C-alpha positions in Angstrom: -37.4 -43.5 -31.2 -33.7 -42.6 -31.9 -31.1 -44.8 -30.4 -29.8 -43.6 -27.1 -26.4 -41.9 -27.3 -23.7 -42.1 -24.6 -24.2 -39.4 -22.0 -22.4 -37.9 -18.9 -25.0 -39.3 -16.5 -23.6 -42.8 -17.3 -19.9 -41.7 -17.2 -17.3 -44.0 -15.8 -13.6 -43.7 -15.0 -11.5 -46.8 -15.8 -8.0 -47.0 -14.4 -5.9 -49.2 -16.6 -2.3 -50.5 -16.2 -0.4 -51.7 -19.3 3.1 -52.2 -20.7 4.8 -48.9 -21.7 5.0 -49.9 -25.4 4.1 -48.0 -28.6 0.6 -48.7 -29.8 -0.9 -49.7 -26.4 -2.9 -46.5 -25.9 -4.3 -46.8 -29.4 -5.4 -50.4 -28.8 -7.2 -49.4 -25.6 -9.0 -46.4 -27.2 -9.9 -48.5 -30.2 -11.4 -51.2 -28.0 -13.5 -48.6 -26.2 -14.7 -47.1 -29.5 -15.6 -50.5 -31.0 -18.2 -51.1 -28.2 -19.6 -47.6 -28.5 -17.9 -45.8 -25.6 -17.4 -42.1 -25.9 -14.0 -41.1 -24.5 -14.1 -37.7 -22.7 -10.6 -37.6 -21.2 -7.4 -39.7 -20.8 -5.3 -38.7 -17.8 -1.8 -40.0 -16.9 -1.6 -41.4 -13.4 1.8 -43.0 -13.4 4.6 -43.6 -15.9 7.8 -45.6 -15.8 10.0 -47.3 -18.4 8.0 -50.6 -17.9 4.5 -49.6 -17.0 1.9 -46.9 -17.8 -1.2 -46.2 -15.7 -3.9 -44.0 -17.1 -7.5 -43.0 -16.2 -10.0 -43.2 -19.1 -13.2 -41.2 -18.6 -15.9 -42.6 -20.8 -19.5 -41.8 -21.4 -21.8 -44.9 -21.7 -25.5 -45.4 -22.7 -26.5 -47.1 -19.5 -25.1 -49.3 -16.7 -25.0 -52.4 -18.8 -23.1 -50.6 -21.6 -20.6 -49.3 -18.9 -19.9 -52.9 -17.9 -19.4 -53.9 -21.6 -16.9 -51.1 -22.0 -14.9 -52.3 -18.9 -15.0 -55.9 -20.3 -13.7 -54.6 -23.7 -10.7 -52.9 -22.0 -9.9 -56.0 -20.0 -9.8 -58.1 -23.2 -6.9 -56.0 -24.6 -3.8 -58.1 -24.3 -1.4 -56.9 -21.6 -4.0 -54.5 -20.0 -5.0 -54.8 -16.3 -8.0 -52.8 -15.1 -6.9 -51.6 -11.7 -10.4 -50.4 -10.8 -13.3 -48.6 -12.4 -16.0 -46.3 -10.9 -19.3 -44.7 -11.8 -18.7 -41.0 -11.7 -22.3 -40.2 -10.7 -22.0 -42.3 -7.5 -18.6 -40.8 -6.7 -20.2 -37.3 -6.7 -22.8 -38.5 -4.2 -20.5 -40.3 -1.8 -21.0 -38.8 1.7 -23.8 -36.5 0.3 -23.5 -33.3 -1.6 -24.2 -30.7 1.1 -23.1 -29.8 4.6 -23.2 -27.1 7.3 -20.4 -24.6 7.6 -19.7 -22.0 10.3 -20.0 -18.3 9.6 -18.2 -17.2 12.8 -14.9 -18.3 14.3 -14.7 -20.8 17.2 -11.1 -20.8 18.2 -11.0 -19.4 21.8 -13.0 -19.4 25.0 -14.1 -15.9 24.1 -15.5 -17.1 20.8 -17.4 -19.8 22.6 -18.9 -17.3 25.1 -20.1 -15.0 22.3 -21.5 -17.6 19.9 -22.9 -20.0 22.5 -23.2 -19.9 26.3 -23.5 -17.6 28.1 -23.8 -14.9 25.5 -26.4 -16.7 23.4 -28.9 -16.4 26.2 -29.1 -12.6 25.7 -30.0 -13.2 22.1 -32.7 -15.7 23.0 -34.2 -13.2 25.4 -34.2 -10.5 22.8 -36.1 -12.7 20.4 -38.6 -13.7 23.1 -39.2 -10.0 23.7 -39.4 -9.1 20.0 -40.3 -12.2 17.9 -39.6 -10.3 14.6 -36.0 -10.1 15.5 -35.6 -13.8 14.7 -35.3 -12.6 11.1 -32.1 -10.7 11.9 -30.6 -12.6 14.8 -30.7 -16.1 13.3 -30.3 -17.9 9.9 -34.1 -17.9 9.3 -33.9 -15.1 6.8 -31.8 -17.1 4.4 -33.0 -20.6 5.0 -35.5 -22.8 3.0 -36.8 -26.3 3.8 -37.0 -28.6 0.8 -39.8 -30.9 1.8 -40.8 -34.2 0.1 -42.4 -37.6 0.8 -40.7 -39.2 -2.2 -43.9 -40.1 -4.0 -43.3 -38.4 -7.3 -39.5 -38.2 -7.9 -38.8 -37.2 -11.5 -38.5 -40.2 -13.8 -38.8 -42.6 -10.9 -42.2 -42.1 -9.2 -42.9 -43.3 -5.7 -39.4 -44.3 -4.4 -39.9 -43.2 -0.8 -38.2 -40.6 1.3 -34.8 -42.2 1.6 -34.3 -42.6 -2.1 -35.6 -39.1 -2.6 -32.8 -37.7 -0.4 -30.1 -37.5 -3.1 -32.5 -35.5 -5.2 -33.4 -33.1 -2.4 -29.6 -32.7 -1.6 -29.2 -31.7 -5.3 -31.9 -29.2 -4.9 -30.3 -27.7 -1.9 -27.0 -27.5 -3.8 -28.6 -25.5 -6.6 -30.3 -23.2 -4.1 -26.9 -22.4 -2.6 -24.7 -22.3 -5.7 -27.2 -20.3 -7.8 -29.2 -18.3 -5.4 -27.0 -18.0 -2.3 -29.9 -19.6 -0.3 -29.2 -22.1 2.5 -31.6 -25.0 1.9 -32.0 -28.2 3.8 -33.8 -31.4 2.7 -36.6 -32.8 4.9 -37.7 -36.2 3.6 -40.8 -37.2 5.5 -41.7 -40.9 6.1 -45.4 -40.4 5.7 -47.9 -40.0 2.8 -50.6 -38.7 5.0 -51.7 -35.2 4.1 -52.5 -34.2 7.7 -49.2 -35.5 9.0 -47.2 -33.7 6.3 -49.0 -30.4 6.9 -48.6 -30.7 10.7 -44.9 -31.6 10.4 -44.1 -28.7 8.2 -46.0 -26.3 10.4 -44.1 -27.6 13.5 -40.6 -27.1 11.9 -41.4 -23.9 10.0 -40.0 -21.6 12.8 -36.4 -22.1 11.6 -37.1 -21.4 8.0 -37.9 -18.3 5.8 -39.6 -20.4 3.1 -40.9 -23.9 2.3 -40.2 -25.6 -1.1 -42.4 -28.6 -1.6 -40.9 -31.1 -4.0 -41.8 -34.4 -5.7 -45.1 -34.9 -3.9 -47.7 -36.8 -6.0 -50.9 -35.3 -7.2 -53.6 -34.7 -6.2 -52.3 -34.7 -2.5 -49.7 -32.0 -3.4 -52.5 -29.5 -4.2 -54.1 -29.8 -0.8 -50.8 -29.8 1.1 -49.7 -26.6 -0.6 -53.1 -24.9 -0.2 -53.3 -25.6 3.5 -49.7 -24.6 4.2 -50.2 -21.3 2.3 -53.2 -20.5 4.5 -51.6 -21.7 7.8 -48.1 -20.3 7.6 -46.8 -16.7 7.4 -43.8 -17.6 5.2 -43.9 -18.4 1.4 -44.7 -22.0 0.4 -44.2 -23.1 -3.2 -44.6 -26.6 -4.7 -41.7 -26.4 -7.2 -43.0 -29.1 -9.6 -46.1 -27.0 -10.1 -45.1 -23.4 -10.2 -41.5 -23.3 -11.2 -42.4 -25.5 -14.2 -45.3 -23.1 -15.1 -43.0 -20.0 -14.8 -40.2 -21.3 -17.0 -42.8 -22.6 -19.6 -44.4 -19.2 -19.7 -40.9 -17.6 -20.1 -40.0 -19.9 -23.0 -43.4 -19.4 -24.8 -43.1 -15.6 -24.4 -39.8 -15.6 -26.2 -40.9 -18.2 -28.8 -43.8 -15.9 -29.7 -41.5 -12.9 -29.9 -39.3 -14.8 -32.5 -42.3 -15.9 -34.5 -44.0 -12.5 -34.2 -47.1 -14.1 -32.7 -49.4 -12.9 -29.9 -49.2 -15.4 -27.0 -52.7 -14.6 -25.9 -54.1 -15.7 -29.3 -52.3 -19.1 -29.4 -54.3 -22.3 -29.2 -52.5 -24.4 -26.7 -52.7 -28.2 -26.0 -51.2 -29.5 -22.7 -50.7 -33.3 -22.5 -50.9 -34.2 -18.9 -53.2 -33.2 -16.1 -51.1 -33.6 -13.0 -49.4 -31.0 -10.8 -47.1 -29.3 -13.4 -49.7 -29.4 -16.2 -52.5 -27.9 -14.0 -50.3 -25.1 -12.7 -49.0 -24.3 -16.2 -52.5 -24.0 -17.5 -53.5 -21.7 -14.6 -50.5 -19.4 -15.1 -51.0 -19.3 -18.9 -54.6 -18.3 -18.2 -53.4 -15.5 -15.9 -51.1 -14.4 -18.7 -54.1 -13.9 -20.9 -54.1 -17.1 -23.0 -57.7 -17.8 -23.9 -57.7 -21.2 -25.6 -56.1 -24.1 -23.6 -57.1 -27.7 -23.8 -55.7 -30.4 -21.4 -55.5 -34.1 -22.1 -54.8 -37.0 -19.7 -54.6 -40.8 -20.3 -58.4 -40.9 -20.8 -58.4 -38.0 -23.4 -59.5 -34.4 -23.4 -60.6 -32.8 -20.1 -64.0 -31.2 -20.3 -66.4 -29.9 -17.7 -68.6 -32.7 -16.4 -66.4 -35.6 -17.7 -67.8 -38.6 -15.7 -64.7 -40.7 -15.3 -61.1 -40.5 -14.0 -61.6 -37.0 -12.5 -60.9 -35.4 -9.1 -61.8 -32.0 -7.7 -58.6 -30.5 -9.1 -59.2 -31.8 -12.6 -62.8 -30.7 -12.4 -61.7 -27.2 -11.5 -59.2 -26.8 -14.3 -61.7 -28.4 -16.8 -64.1 -25.5 -15.9 -61.5 -23.0 -16.8 -60.2 -24.5 -20.1 -61.4 -26.2 -23.3 -63.6 -23.3 -24.3 -64.7 -25.1 -27.5 -66.0 -28.1 -25.5 -63.8 -30.6 -27.3 -64.1 -34.3 -26.6 -61.9 -37.2 -27.7 -58.3 -38.1 -27.7 -55.0 -36.2 -28.2 -55.4 -36.4 -32.0 -58.7 -34.5 -31.7 -57.2 -32.0 -29.3 -54.2 -31.0 -31.5 -56.3 -30.3 -34.6 -55.6 -26.7 -35.5 -53.5 -26.0 -32.4 -50.5 -23.7 -32.4 -48.6 -24.9 -29.3 -48.1 -28.3 -27.7 -46.8 -28.6 -24.2 -46.0 -32.1 -23.0 -45.9 -32.7 -19.2 -46.7 -36.4 -19.4 -44.6 -39.4 -20.6 -42.3 -40.7 -23.2 -43.2 -41.1 -26.9 -46.8 -39.9 -26.6 -46.6 -37.4 -29.5 -46.0 -38.5 -33.0 -45.4 -36.8 -36.4 -49.0 -37.6 -37.2 -50.1 -35.4 -34.3 -47.9 -32.6 -35.5 -49.4 -32.8 -39.0 -52.8 -32.1 -37.5 -51.6 -28.9 -35.9 -51.4 -25.5 -37.5 -48.2 -25.0 -39.7 -44.9 -24.7 -37.8 -46.2 -25.2 -34.3 -44.3 -24.6 -31.1 -43.5 -27.9 -29.4 -42.4 -28.2 -25.8 -41.9 -31.9 -25.2 -40.9 -31.8 -21.5 -41.2 -35.4 -20.2 -37.9 -36.4 -18.7 -35.6 -38.2 -19.4 -37.4 -39.3 -22.5 -39.6 -36.6 -24.1 -43.0 -37.0 -25.7 -41.2 -36.7 -29.0 -37.5 -36.3 -29.8 -36.5 -33.0 -31.5 -35.2 -35.0 -34.5 -38.7 -36.4 -35.1 -40.4 -33.0 -34.6 -38.0 -30.9 -36.6 -39.7 -31.3 -40.0 -42.9 -29.9 -38.7 -42.2 -27.6 -35.7 -40.9 -24.1 -35.7 -39.4 -24.1 -32.2 -38.7 -27.1 -30.1 -37.9 -27.3 -26.4 -37.3 -30.3 -24.1 -36.4 -30.9 -20.4 -33.1 -32.3 -21.4 -29.7 -30.6 -21.2 -28.3 -32.3 -24.4 -30.7 -30.3 -26.7 -31.2 -26.6 -27.1 -34.0 -24.8 -25.2 -33.9 -26.8 -21.9 -37.0 -25.9 -19.9 -35.5 -26.3 -16.5 -37.0 -25.6 -13.0 -33.6 -24.6 -11.8 -34.0 -21.4 -13.8 -36.8 -20.4 -11.4 -36.5 -21.5 -7.7 -33.1 -20.0 -6.7 -34.2 -16.5 -7.9 -37.7 -16.9 -6.7 -36.7 -17.7 -3.2 -33.9 -15.2 -3.3 -36.5 -12.6 -4.0 -39.1 -13.6 -1.4 -36.4 -14.0 1.3 -35.0 -10.5 0.5 -38.4 -8.9 1.1 -39.6 -11.4 3.7 -42.7 -12.2 1.7 -45.5 -14.0 3.4 -46.5 -15.8 0.3 -45.9 -16.2 -3.4 -48.7 -14.6 -5.5 -49.6 -15.2 -9.2 -48.3 -11.7 -9.9 -44.9 -12.7 -8.5 -44.9 -15.8 -10.8 -45.7 -13.7 -13.8 -43.0 -11.3 -12.9 -40.5 -14.1 -12.6 -41.4 -15.4 -16.0 -41.0 -12.0 -17.6 -37.7 -11.6 -15.9 -36.4 -14.9 -17.3 -37.6 -14.0 -20.8 -36.1 -10.6 -20.6 -32.6 -11.9 -19.7 -32.1 -12.6 -23.4 -32.0 -9.4 -25.5 -34.3 -9.4 -28.6 -31.3 -9.3 -30.9 -30.0 -12.6 -29.4 -33.2 -14.6 -29.5 -33.4 -17.4 -32.0 -35.1 -20.7 -32.5 -32.5 -22.6 -30.4 -32.1 -19.9 -27.7 -35.4 -19.0 -26.1 -34.4 -19.4 -22.4 -31.1 -18.6 -20.7 -28.8 -21.1 -19.2 -29.1 -21.9 -15.5 -25.5 -20.7 -15.2 -26.2 -17.3 -16.7 -25.3 -14.9 -13.8 -28.1 -12.5 -14.9 -30.9 -14.9 -14.1 -31.1 -14.9 -10.3 -30.7 -11.2 -9.8 -33.3 -10.4 -12.5 -35.9 -12.8 -11.0 -35.2 -11.7 -7.4 -35.6 -8.0 -8.2 -38.8 -8.6 -10.2 -40.3 -10.9 -7.6 -39.4 -8.5 -4.8 -41.0 -5.6 -6.5 -44.1 -7.6 -7.3 -44.3 -8.7 -3.6 -44.4 -5.0 -2.5 -47.1 -4.3 -5.1 -49.2 -7.2 -3.9 -48.8 -6.1 -0.2 -47.2 -9.4 0.9 -43.7 -8.1 1.7 -42.8 -7.6 5.4 -39.5 -5.8 5.0 -39.3 -2.0 4.7 -38.4 -0.8 1.2 -35.7 1.4 2.7 -33.9 -1.7 3.9 -34.4 -3.8 0.8 -31.3 -4.7 -1.2 -32.3 -7.3 -3.8 -30.4 -10.3 -5.2 -27.5 -10.9 -2.8 -26.6 -14.1 -4.7 
């Protein structure tokens, strides 16, 4: 496995004070470089004839490496480290989201209109016409991001409090990318019945429910029940957003290689929430030959051990050749590998067993099943879940536009047709002439993504008969 390089997620800022003499800046930067620090910026804070104070922004490999860098700066003769800070923690101080007012509150008249006594008339109107809650409150643009903290990416079961920063980040992406007001709800229970009951109780104030980081197989039952029992869209992001962006990436990869997606033999390593949903969506897209593997090997109908009802169900729909064995057996003659599992589980030996120049999506995060450098001699197109390599398969490409679309048409649910439409919309953002092996999905910052998804999802919702808003009043993608 390649040595880890310094990265922005372990970025620190060191404020150093030192004598204003020639050569001092060079000594400090040399000390940082000698211990492997990657300097991103040097900013002047204060200058006088006697003293200089500068902030050094440095990328490190991990927290221990960050401390080594600070120690190296302190050892430079004449240098005093005033203080140093972890930039990630600075971003999160006080949380990343808040509530803001959309109407003024400066006078007694403002108070009377926005609150009592005027608000009573609005409450009465909603009581008389319940559907008016969509136009007279924030419901039409608000999503609840719900978790129990049992499957936080890269961390596992860390609980609801530790999951809160992640859910705040999700809400930030909803707002910044999709113009959707989202709020994290971190539930202090792992009980399926309690989670379902709680979400149903609070659903009145929301136009959609985004389930997040809930472990399998409980996440399947929670989502299934909420879809049946609520009249607003419910989506478990780890399942369906992953599936949508994987399908979008594969669609464009096959365009580049002039292959028919439906004819590809696909192996998925992993049989959890995201892997199962990805397999189901690929089947909906017409792929005929998909094989899943978990820790115990290939999934097949009737496998006696380490199964559950959800694995049984997907095993019935996949592995058409009835394969049995381990991953090495599964990848023989395969065209596509999709990793939704853990670090370092795919090797060059596996790739040698696949058909020539396979497509490799190694999506485990932060450490993929195989690093692109190792896969490059064998694979034609490589994607990961990381932002420091080309072709990042990122859920953030999906959920802001997906919920923007369903909120705009007031959809009751999210159908498979809407997911397929979202995948096609993402893939179509990149014109054919711009597609290449290192550019198969757009950036999350591409301004075309959210409007394209929202429009496609809204149109698919009307076709599926799940939209509640009149077409005449539909104005898609307000982000």
